[in-house]
C-alpha positions in Angstrom: 79.9 137.2 108.8 80.2 133.4 108.6 83.5 131.8 109.4 84.6 128.4 108.0 84.9 126.0 110.8 86.0 122.4 111.0 83.1 120.0 111.2 80.6 122.3 109.5 78.8 121.4 106.2 80.6 124.2 104.2 83.9 122.9 105.4 83.0 119.3 104.3 81.8 120.7 100.9 85.2 122.5 100.5 87.1 119.3 101.1 84.9 117.3 98.7 85.2 120.0 96.0 89.0 119.8 96.5 89.0 116.1 96.1 86.7 116.0 93.1 88.5 118.7 91.2 91.8 117.0 91.9 90.7 113.6 90.7 88.9 115.0 87.5 91.9 117.2 86.8 94.2 114.2 86.9 92.1 112.2 84.5 91.8 115.1 82.1 95.7 115.6 82.1 96.2 111.8 81.8 94.0 111.6 78.6 96.3 114.2 76.9 93.6 115.7 74.8 93.4 119.2 73.4 91.4 120.3 76.4 94.0 118.8 78.8 95.2 122.3 79.8 91.9 122.7 81.7 93.1 120.0 84.0 95.5 122.5 85.5 92.6 124.8 86.3 90.9 122.0 88.2 94.2 121.1 89.9 94.5 124.8 91.0 91.0 124.8 92.3 91.8 121.6 94.3 95.0 123.0 95.6 93.3 126.2 96.7 90.4 124.3 98.4 92.9 122.1 100.3 95.1 125.0 101.3 92.1 126.6 102.9 91.1 123.4 104.5 94.6 123.0 105.9 94.5 126.5 107.3 91.2 125.7 109.1 92.5 122.4 110.4 95.8 124.1 111.4 97.7 121.4 109.5 100.5 123.5 108.2 102.3 120.7 106.4 99.2 120.4 104.2 99.1 124.2 103.7 102.8 124.2 102.5 102.3 121.2 100.3 99.1 122.5 98.6 100.5 126.0 98.3 103.5 124.5 96.4 101.1 122.5 94.2 99.1 125.7 93.6 102.3 127.4 92.3 102.9 124.4 90.0 99.3 124.6 88.9 99.7 128.3 87.9 102.8 127.3 85.9 100.8 124.6 84.2 98.0 127.1 83.4 100.5 129.5 82.1 102.2 127.0 79.8 99.1 125.1 78.6 96.5 127.9 78.3 98.1 131.3 78.2 101.3 131.0 76.1 
């Protein structure tokens, strides 16, 4: 079984996916189009990636921040896409 480790290519990809989905999600929400609800899905993906990255880096302030953002993202998904 492969473990995610700091300094490996999969770890770097995880961080870049987190960054890209966060930036794209922000632009989608800022445009306030009918598909803007999907920006929350991208934000949730970003938050999850950065939560995992924070755990690997043992940066617990990042883990707490991104976990809180993930909860906010779930609320956004619920309000924009589910109800």
